[in-house]
Structure formats: C-alpha cells, structure tokens
C-alpha positions in Angstrom: -19.0 -39.7 64.5 -17.6 -42.6 62.4 -17.0 -44.7 65.4 -20.6 -44.2 66.5 -22.0 -45.1 63.3 -19.9 -48.3 63.1 -21.1 -49.2 66.6 -24.8 -49.1 65.4 -23.7 -51.1 62.2 -24.4 -48.2 59.7 -22.6 -48.2 56.4 -25.2 -46.1 54.6 -24.1 -42.6 55.2 -26.2 -40.2 53.0 -25.1 -36.7 51.8 -26.7 -34.3 54.0 -25.9 -31.4 51.7 -24.2 -29.4 54.5 -20.5 -28.4 54.0 -18.4 -27.7 57.2 -15.3 -25.4 57.0 -12.9 -25.6 59.8 -10.7 -22.5 60.1 -9.6 -23.1 63.7 -6.1 -24.1 62.8 -4.8 -21.9 60.0 -1.3 -21.2 61.5 1.1 -24.0 61.1 2.1 -24.2 64.9 -1.6 -24.7 65.7 -1.9 -27.5 63.1 1.1 -29.2 64.6 -0.3 -28.8 68.1 -3.6 -30.2 67.0 -1.9 -33.1 65.2 0.2 -34.0 68.4 -2.9 -33.9 70.5 -4.9 -36.1 68.1 -2.0 -38.6 68.0 -1.7 -38.7 71.7 -5.4 -39.5 72.1 -5.2 -42.1 69.4 -2.2 -43.7 71.0 -4.1 -43.8 74.3 -7.1 -45.4 72.6 -4.9 -47.9 70.8 -3.4 -48.9 74.2 -6.9 -49.6 75.4 -8.2 -51.3 72.3 -5.2 -52.9 70.4 -7.4 -54.8 68.0 -9.6 -52.0 67.1 -8.9 -51.6 63.3 -10.7 -48.1 63.1 -8.2 -46.8 65.9 -5.2 -48.4 64.1 -6.3 -46.9 60.8 -6.6 -43.4 62.3 -3.4 -43.5 64.1 -1.4 -45.0 61.1 -2.6 -42.2 58.7 -2.0 -39.5 61.4 1.5 -40.2 62.1 4.1 -38.0 60.5 6.8 -39.2 58.1 9.4 -39.1 60.9 7.5 -41.8 62.7 7.3 -44.3 59.7 8.6 -47.1 61.5 5.8 -46.9 64.1 3.3 -46.5 61.2 4.6 -49.8 59.6 4.2 -51.6 62.9 0.6 -50.4 63.4 -0.3 -51.2 59.7 1.4 -54.6 59.9 -0.7 -55.5 63.0 -3.9 -54.1 61.5 -3.6 -56.2 58.3 -3.1 -59.4 60.6 -6.3 -58.5 62.5 -8.0 -57.9 59.2 -7.2 -61.4 57.9 -8.6 -62.9 61.0 -12.0 -61.2 60.7 -15.2 -62.8 59.5 -15.8 -61.7 55.9 -19.1 -60.1 57.1 -17.3 -58.1 59.7 -14.6 -57.1 57.2 -17.2 -55.8 54.6 -18.9 -53.7 57.3 -15.9 -51.6 57.8 -16.2 -48.5 55.4 -12.4 -47.7 55.8 -11.4 -51.3 54.7 -10.2 -50.3 51.1 -8.2 -47.3 52.3 -6.5 -49.5 55.0 -5.8 -52.2 52.4 -4.3 -49.6 50.0 -2.3 -47.8 52.9 -0.8 -51.2 54.1 0.2 -52.2 50.5 2.0 -48.7 49.9 3.7 -49.2 53.3 5.1 -52.6 52.1 6.1 -51.1 48.8 8.0 -48.3 50.5 10.2 -51.0 52.0 10.6 -52.9 48.9 8.5 -55.8 50.2 6.7 -56.6 47.0 6.3 -60.4 47.7 4.7 -59.5 51.1 2.4 -57.1 49.3 1.2 -59.9 47.0 0.7 -62.3 49.8 -1.5 -59.7 51.5 -3.4 -59.2 48.2 -4.0 -63.0 47.8 -5.3 -63.2 51.4 -7.5 -60.0 51.5 -8.5 -58.8 48.0 -11.1 -61.6 47.4 -12.7 -60.6 50.5 -12.7 -57.0 49.7 -14.1 -57.0 46.3 -14.2 -54.3 43.6 -12.8 -51.5 46.0 -9.5 -53.4 46.1 -9.1 -53.9 42.4 -6.7 -51.0 41.8 -4.6 -51.4 44.8 -4.3 -55.1 44.4 -3.6 -54.9 40.6 -0.9 -52.3 41.1 0.7 -54.6 43.8 0.7 -57.6 41.4 2.1 -55.3 38.5 4.9 -54.1 40.9 6.0 -57.6 41.6 5.9 -58.6 37.9 3.0 -60.8 38.0 1.5 -59.6 34.8 -1.5 -61.7 34.4 -3.4 -61.0 37.7 -2.1 -57.4 37.5 -3.8 -56.8 34.0 -6.9 -58.7 35.0 -7.5 -56.6 38.1 -6.7 -53.2 36.6 -9.0 -53.8 33.7 -11.5 -54.9 36.1 -11.1 -51.5 37.9 -11.6 -49.7 34.7 -14.8 -51.5 33.9 -16.3 -50.5 37.4 -18.9 -47.7 37.1 -18.1 -44.6 39.2 -19.3 -44.9 43.0 -22.3 -43.0 43.9 -21.5 -39.4 45.1 -23.2 -40.1 48.5 -20.9 -43.1 49.3 -18.9 -42.5 52.5 -16.7 -45.5 52.0 -13.0 -44.5 52.1 -11.4 -45.5 48.9 -7.7 -45.8 47.7 -6.6 -42.3 47.2 -4.1 -43.2 44.5 -6.6 -45.0 42.2 -7.6 -43.3 39.1 -8.5 -44.3 35.5 -5.4 -42.5 34.2 -3.0 -44.4 36.7 -4.7 -47.8 35.9 -4.2 -47.2 32.2 -0.5 -46.1 32.8 0.2 -49.3 34.9 -1.4 -51.5 32.0 0.7 -49.7 29.5 3.8 -50.5 31.5 2.8 -54.1 31.8 2.3 -54.3 28.1 5.9 -52.7 27.4 7.3 -55.3 29.8 5.8 -58.1 27.7 7.1 -56.3 24.6 3.7 -55.4 23.3 4.4 -51.8 22.3 1.2 -51.2 20.2 -0.8 -52.3 23.3 1.3 -50.1 25.6 0.6 -47.0 23.3 -3.1 -47.7 23.2 -3.2 -47.6 27.0 -1.2 -44.4 27.1 -3.5 -42.9 24.8 -6.4 -43.8 26.7 -4.8 -42.7 29.9 -4.3 -39.0 28.5 -8.2 -38.8 28.2 -8.6 -38.4 32.0 -5.2 -37.3 33.1 -4.4 -34.4 35.4 -1.6 -31.9 34.4 1.3 -33.7 36.2 -0.1 -37.1 35.1 -0.3 -35.9 31.6 3.3 -35.0 31.5 4.3 -38.5 32.9 2.1 -40.1 30.4 3.7 -38.2 27.5 7.2 -39.2 28.9 6.0 -42.8 29.1 5.1 -42.4 25.3 8.3 -41.0 24.4 10.2 -44.0 26.2 8.4 -46.3 23.8 9.9 -44.3 21.0 13.3 -44.5 22.7 12.9 -48.3 23.1 12.2 -48.4 19.3 15.4 -46.6 18.6 14.1 -43.1 17.6 16.7 -41.2 19.6 16.4 -38.0 17.4 12.5 -38.1 17.5 12.8 -38.4 21.4 15.0 -35.3 21.6 12.4 -33.3 19.6 9.6 -34.6 21.9 11.6 -33.7 25.0 12.0 -30.1 23.7 8.2 -29.9 23.6 7.9 -31.3 27.0 10.2 -28.9 28.8 8.0 -25.8 29.0 5.2 -27.7 30.9 7.8 -28.5 33.8 8.5 -25.0 34.8 6.0 -24.8 37.6 5.8 -28.4 38.8 8.5 -30.2 40.6 6.8 -33.7 39.8 6.7 -32.9 36.0 10.4 -31.6 36.2 11.6 -34.7 37.8 9.8 -36.9 35.2 11.5 -35.1 32.3 14.8 -35.1 33.9 14.5 -38.7 34.4 13.7 -39.1 30.6 16.5 -36.8 29.8 19.0 -39.0 31.6 17.6 -42.1 29.9 18.0 -40.4 26.5 21.7 -39.6 27.4 22.4 -43.1 28.4 20.8 -44.5 25.1 23.1 -42.1 23.4 26.2 -43.3 25.2 26.6 -40.1 27.1 26.7 -41.9 30.6 28.6 -39.0 32.3 26.1 -36.4 30.9 23.3 -38.5 32.4 24.4 -38.4 35.9 23.5 -34.8 36.7 20.1 -35.2 35.0 19.4 -38.4 37.1 20.6 -36.7 40.2 18.0 -33.9 39.5 15.3 -36.5 39.0 15.6 -38.3 42.4 12.4 -37.8 44.5 11.2 -39.5 47.7 8.2 -41.3 46.0 9.9 -42.6 42.8 13.1 -44.6 42.7 13.7 -45.1 39.0 16.2 -42.2 38.7 18.2 -43.5 41.7 18.1 -47.0 40.4 19.4 -46.1 37.1 22.1 -43.9 38.5 23.1 -46.9 40.8 23.1 -49.1 37.7 25.5 -46.8 36.0 27.8 -47.2 38.9 27.5 -51.0 39.2 27.9 -51.7 35.4 30.2 -49.0 34.2 31.9 -47.4 37.4 30.4 -44.1 36.6 29.3 -43.5 40.2 31.9 -43.9 43.0 31.7 -46.2 46.0 30.7 -43.5 48.5 27.8 -42.3 46.4 26.5 -45.8 45.7 26.3 -46.3 49.3 24.4 -43.1 49.7 22.1 -44.1 47.0 20.8 -47.4 48.8 18.0 -45.8 50.7 16.7 -44.0 47.6 16.6 -47.2 45.6 13.6 -48.7 47.5 12.5 -51.2 45.0 8.9 -50.1 44.3 8.9 -52.3 41.2 10.5 -55.6 40.5 13.1 -53.9 38.2 14.3 -51.4 40.6 14.2 -54.0 43.4 16.6 -56.0 41.3 19.0 -53.0 41.2 18.5 -52.6 45.1 19.6 -56.3 45.5 22.7 -55.8 43.4 23.5 -52.6 45.2 23.0 -54.1 48.6 25.4 -57.0 47.7 28.1 -54.6 46.3 28.2 -52.6 49.6 27.8 -55.7 52.0 24.2 -55.0 53.0 21.9 -58.2 53.4 18.3 -58.0 52.3 16.3 -59.9 54.9 13.1 -60.3 52.8 12.3 -62.3 49.8 12.3 -60.7 46.4 9.8 -61.6 43.5 10.8 -64.2 40.7 10.5 -61.4 38.1 13.1 -59.4 40.0 15.4 -62.4 40.1 15.0 -63.0 36.5 15.8 -59.4 35.7 19.1 -59.9 37.7 20.0 -62.7 35.3 19.2 -60.9 32.2 22.1 -59.0 30.6 22.0 -55.4 29.4 18.7 -54.5 31.1 17.5 -51.0 31.0 14.7 -49.6 33.2 11.6 -49.2 31.4 9.1 -46.4 32.2 
C-alpha cells in the first residue's frame, strides 16, 4: 500500500479509525518463515530497482542481526542515493526520517562517529524538524557540543506530531532521551547544575527503565562531586527497581562498578562491570578495558575479547577503543572525532554517564 501511495504522490494518509490485528503468524516458526519469505521478495525487488529508497529501507529494517554487514551496505548505499535527491523528492518520502535515524545508528554501531556527523551535515538541513533528535544525538556522540545542544533543544521545542500523521519517525526519539543527552553534554562541559536540571526534566516523561537510567545519571553527578557515601545510599534505593528489568540491572551494575573504581576497589569493580556489559551499551566494556590498560587489572586475553564490545558509541568510549586497538595490534581504518583525540591526551579521565 505504501508504495502505491508514494507512486501517486500522496504523503497525507488520514487515520481511518480501523484497527487491523494480524494473528496469522503467532508461532515463532511461522514468523521466521514469513520473515525469510519477505526478505527474499525484497532482495529480488532491490535487484530490479537498486536505487529505490523505499525497498532499500524495508530490506535494511527486515534483515536479522546475523546479517548486519548486508544491512550496513544497504543503508550506506541508500544514504548516498538520498544525498543526491532533489530536496523536493526527499521531502516527499514519508520514511525519510526513519531511514536517516537507522543509517546514523548503523554508523554508530561501527564507531564511525565522524561519518555520522558528515551524514548529518549533508542531510539534516534538508530533512528539517523530523531529523532534530537523531542529528543532535549524533553531534553529541562525536563531542560537538554546540550543534548537539542546539538541535536537541530544538527537538524539545517542537509540538507533538498530529495523531493522523503517517510519517515514519525516529523510534529512539523521546523528550526524556533528549533531556538525558543534554544533561550528558552539560556534564562534559562541567556544568553540573545544568546537568541536574536536565535530568529532573527528563524524569517528568520517563518510562520505567528510563527513570532508573536517569536516576543513575543523577547519582553519577554526586559521585563526580566526591559524595561517595551518599552515592552508596542512593544505589541501595535503586537496587529493588532492577529485579525484573535486565536494562535497569545493567545500568545499576555499571554505576556500582564506577563507585568501586572511585573508592579504589578496582578488583571489586571487575565482576560488576562484567555483569553490566550489554549489546547496546559499551560504557561498561570501555571502563573494564580502561582498568586493564591503565592498571593491568584485566589480562591480555580478556582485553582482546573486549574489543568487539567497545564499539565507540560516544567519543569517550571510542577513545578507549582506539587505545585498546593499538594495544592489541588492530588498526582502526576510520577517522575518530577531535573530541576523542583530546580525550586520549587528557590524563586520569573517567567515563561520565
């Protein structure tokens, strides 16, 4: 249906009030069979129409994690095609903002923060308000504080989209996340009062897991201020909320590891950080690698194993990845942002939030 509407130039898709519930693929085996069928059809369509952005977008988002390399190639090619489009053509694509966000996320998952910034500079002025969050976060990750702050604030200033809108938006965008990134940027600049204010605002719209993460961020500000005993009390209050949530558990284990490091108990921090490593967050793996690089607390074999987990999703963890890669003799074949280079040259750095 979406392809047909695009063919006739329609971007105004009103809400019909009808809800469709598909129960034809309840079994996991049936869902896998359906996914494989859909991917095969999309691959055939892409072979026939290699510059069709809608097909590329659907195929990239349909591919499983085991085919991440193929997804990266598809998204990379799709962004090149998008950059060559006439602004009018680009603005007519209802999936443009989701494609932009997916492509940026893919670059981040490779540690290619400078490339993500380059894509932002090229496309976000053409995409407008729907790209503010994704672009702001990409600038923030690369340590470009001013454009990151401006875009994330601009996102927060936007009014909510109309319920009838069928434009595919960035799934990761939310007011709470924008405030959390603004708090991190403020902390990077040493503006702790501003960081606290952003975290307080974030709590107003946060979900359960987000709320725990935000409270952990607020506790980190107290840790940075040297209030170790107060942080221990705050941690004790956080633990009960992590029982049924792997995400919240990982967040509090990371904070617990950071507290142990701050108290000089680096050996005690290691099992906490190991428990905090997740596929979508490389802060725990980066801090664990840093303990090995700076103090020899982690052996050479484990350091080598950690490299894939230290993706470099922010300039500070990317700096640790660069150090780790150099230590074990792996060459990074991409540019790292200036903020990461400065981080490498600054002694006694600790990962913040």
